[in-house]
N, C-alpha and C positions, 0 to 999 in steps of 0.2 A: 652756474652755466657749464662749468667743466664736468660736473657730475651728470648733467643731463645729456651731454654729448658722449661721455664715455660709456654709459650704460647701453645705448643702442649698438655701439661698436663692439662691446663685449658679447651682446646677444648675437650679433651678426657673426662674430668670430666663432662662437660656439655652434651656430647653425652651419657655418661652412665646414667646421671640423666634423660635425655629424654627417654631413653629406660625403665628406672624404672617406670616413670609415664605412659608410654604406656602400660607396663605390668599390672600395677594396673588398668588402664582403661579397658583393655581386660578382666581381671578377673572380674571386676564389671559388665561388659556387660554379660558375661557368667553366673554370679551369678543370674542376673535377669531373664535369659532365661532358667534356670534349671527347674523351676516350672512355665512354660509358661501359663498353664491353670489357675492356681491359680492367677497369676499376671494379666492375661487378665480379669478374672471375677472381681477381686478387682478393676481394672481400670474402668470397665463398671459400677460397682455398685456406683462409686463416682458420676455418673451423676444423680442418683436418687434424692439427695438433691437439685440439680439444678431444676429438674422438680417440686419438692415439693415447692420450693421457687416461681417459676413462678405461680403456682396455688394459693399460699398464697397471692401474690400481686394482683392477679386477684380478689380474694374475698375482699381484702382491698379496691381496686379501685371501686368495685361494691358498697360498702358501701358509699364511697366518692361521687360516681355519684348520689346516692339517695339523697345526701345533696346539689346537684346542682353544684358540682365542678368536674373537670376532671384531676386535677393535684395535686401533693403533693410536695411542695418546688420546683416548676418549673419542676418536673418530671411527665410526662404523663405515662400511663401504658406501652406504647411501649418503652419509654425512660428507664423505670425501668427494663424491661425485658432485653433490650440491655445492660444496665449497669451491671446487675447481670451476664450475659453471659461473658462480658469482665472481670469482677472481678474473675470469675471462671478461666479464663486463667491466670490472674495475680497471683492468689493464687497457681496455679499449678507450676508456676516458683518459688515463694518465700517460699512455705511451705517445711519444712525439717523434715518430720516425723521420729522420732527415733534418730535424731542426738544428741540432748542433753542427752537423756537417754543412748545412746551408749557410749558417752565419759565418763559419770559418771560410767557406768558399768565397763569400762576398767580401770579406776582409782581405783575403789573399789576392783576389782578382782586381780589387779596386772598385767593384760594383757598389760597395757600401757608400761611396761618395754621393750617390743620389739622395741619400737621407741627410747628408750634411749640407747640401746646397738647396734643398727644398724643405718647406715647412711641414715635414711628415715625420712622425715618430716611428722609428724602425720597430721597436719592441711592440708598440700598439698595433702597428700594421701586421706583424707576424701573429700576434694574438688573435686579431680579427680573422686572419686567414685560417688559423687552426680551428676556430669556432665553426667557420663555414665548412671546413673539411670534415669535422666530426659530425655535423648535421647531415651531410651527404652520406657519410659512412653508415650512420644509424638508419637513415632512410632506406638504404639498400639492404642493410644487415637485419632489419626488423623481422622479416619473414624467416630467414635461417635461424635467428635467435629464438623466435616463437616456436619453430618446429623442434629444435633441440630441447627446449625447456618442456614442451608438451610430451615428447618421448621420454624425458627423464623426470616427469612430475612426481613419480612414486618415490624418488629419492629425497624430496623435500618433506620429510616425515613430520616435522613440526608445523607445517603449513605456513600461511602468511603471517608475518610479524604484526605487531600493533601499529596504529597510526603514528604514535610517537617515534617508534623505532624506524618506521619508513621515512619519516622526515629527517631523522639523523642520517639515515642511509643515503638519501638523495643529496643532503648537504655535504656528506663526506665524498660523494662522487664529484660534485662540483669543485670542492677543494682539491681532490686528487688531480683533476684536470689542470687547475691553476698551479699546483705544486709541481706536477710533471713538466708543465710548460716553462715555468720560471727556473726550475732546477736545471733543465737542459739548456735554457737560454744563457744562464750564468756560465755553464761549461763552455758554450759557444763563444762567450765574451773573452775567454782565455786566449783566443786566437789573436787578440790585439798584442799579446806578449809573445805567444808561441804560434806561428802561422799554421803549424800542423798539430791538430788535436786528435788525430785518429786513435792513438794509444790511450789517451785520456777517456775518449768516448767508449772504447772497448772495455776499459776498467769499470766505468760507470755502468754499462750494460750488464757486465758480469755480476757486479755487486747487486744491482737492481733485480736481476733474475733470481738470485738466491735469497737476498735479504728482504725482498718485498712480499714474500709468500707466494710468488707466482709458481714456483716449482713444487712446493709442499707447504702445509700449514706451519707456522712458526712454533707451534707446540711441539713439533718433532725435533727442534734443535736441542742439543744435549745441555744438561745442567751441571754435569761433572765430567772431568775434573775442573773445567772452566764453564761458567754459566754463560754460554753463548747467547741465550735468549735475552739475558739482562743487558748484554753489550749491544745487541741489535736494537733494543729499546731507545738507545741514545741517538740512533740515526733516523732520518725521515723516510727511509725506503718502505717501511711497513705500511705507510699511509697511501702508497701508490696502488696497493692491491689487497693486502691482508685485512686492513682495518675495515673498509667498506663491506667486504665479504663476511667478516666476523660479526659485524653489527647486524647484518641481515639474518644471519643464521643463529643469532642469540648467544654467540660466544662472548660478547661484550654486553654487560648489563648494568642497570642502575646508574650510579654516579660516574662509572667508567665511560659511559657513552659520551657524556658532555666533557669529561676530562680529556678523552682522546680527541674529540672535536676541537677543543680549545688548543691542544698541542699541535694538531694539524694546521689550524688557522695561524698559529705562531710561526710554524715553519714556512707557510705561504708568505706571510709578511716578511720574514727574514730573507727569503730568496728574491722577493720583489725588490727590496731595498738593495740587496747585494747585486742584482742585475743592473739596477739603475746606477749604482756607484761604479761598477765595472765599466759600464757604457760611458759614463762621464769621464772617467780617468783614461779609458782606452782611446776615446776620440781625441783627447789632448795629446796623446803620444802617436797618433796615427799619422803616417807619412804619405799616404795616398799612392802607394805603388800599384802597378797594374793598370787595367783599362780604365 
C-alpha cells in the first residue's frame, strides 16, 4: 500500500520540479529579450576583438616572414586565424560573465535566503538560466558567426574534420560549458567565507585568459628552462578554450581525443561535487545578513 502511494507522489514531485525548471528557463529567455537592442549590440561588439586579433597576428606573421619563416610553433597564419575563430566559439560556451559576482552579491545582500526557504535549488536555477542565456546569445550571434567564418573560409586549409572528430568536438563544447559554469560557481561559493571575492575573480580571469589558450595556442608556451606547457596540463583551463579548438583543427588525434575528453569529464565531475560540498557547508555557516 505504501509503495502504491509513494510512487504517484514521486512522479508528481518530479513533474512539479520539471515545471519549475521550465518556468525559470522561460523567465531567463524573456529576461534576455527585454532589452533586445542592447543585447544585440553587445553581442555584435564582442566580434571586434576577434577582428583585432586577426590583424594583430597578420602583423606578427609579416615580421616572421621578413625573417624567412612562415610558421610559429607549426602554426601558419591561416592556421592561427582558424584557431582563434574556433577559440572564440569555445569561449562563447565556457565563459560565464557575472556568475561569480552574482552569487557573491546574493550572499552578501541576503538575497540568497529565498533559496533556503523555498524548495528551489540555487545551483540548478542558475544552470538553467545560463542555458537560456546561451541559447539567446547563439540565436543572435549565428549570423555574425556565419559571416566571419564565410569571409575567413580560406584559412581552414584542412577542410571539415571527420564525423568522429565532430562528435568529440561538440561533446567537448558541452563539457566546456559545464566546466566553465561549475568552476565559476565554486569560486562564487567562496563568498560564504569571504564576502568579497573580486580579487579572486580577477585572478581566475587572468589565469583563464592566458592558460586556456584564449590569447595564443598553448604550443607557444616555453619548454625551457621550465616546461610551462607541462605545468598547464595539470590545470583545467585548457579545456575551456584550447581543447575544443585543437580537436576541430586536428591538433589532437587518435587516442588523445578520448583521453582529453575523459580528463575534461573528470574535471566537470570534480567541480560539480566541489560546488555542491561548498554550498552544503556554506549554508550551514550562513548567518543571513542583509535584506
